[in-house]
Residue, then its C-alpha position, 0 to 999 in steps of 0.5 A: s036565442a040567448l039575446q032575443p033580438a028585436e031584429t036581425l040583419s043579414v048582410g054581407s062581409v064582417g066589415y059591413k056588418v061592423g059598418h052597421i054598428v059604427a053608423d048607429e044601425a045595429d048594436v051587436y055582431v056575434a059570429t060563432t064560427h072559427h073560420t073568420s080570418l084575422w085579415d077579415t077583422c083588423a081593419p074593421e076592429a080599428i074602425l069600430r074601436a075608433a067609434g067607441g065600440d069593443w071587439v072581443d072573442l065570445d069568452g070576453e077576450p081581446l082579439n089575438y092577432r099573434g101566433p101561427a093561427l090564421n083565424h079566430g078560434r073562439g068566435l067574435l063579438a062586436t058591440n057598440g061598446a055599451s053592452t059588451a059585457d052583458v052579451v058575453a055574460r048571455l052567450a056564456g057556454k052556448f056556443p062551442v068554439l074551437d082554438 
């Protein structure tokens, strides 16, 4: 794996996964799918950012809630804020995602 995690968690919803980052129980959440809906991320993103975390797409760009698309077409990366640039660099070009 590009990240070589020490441990992985398989847990429920996007909000629950981000909750693990906010609670300092995880450092990173990566979603390589283009199927995650905007409404699945808007509230968890606000909570994560308030806690000092960061949420971007797999290109390192802020999530886009404008426009006709109802899904995040470039994947998702949520971090504790400290590792965003490093994780984006490690994942660069590893996962084809659709716009």
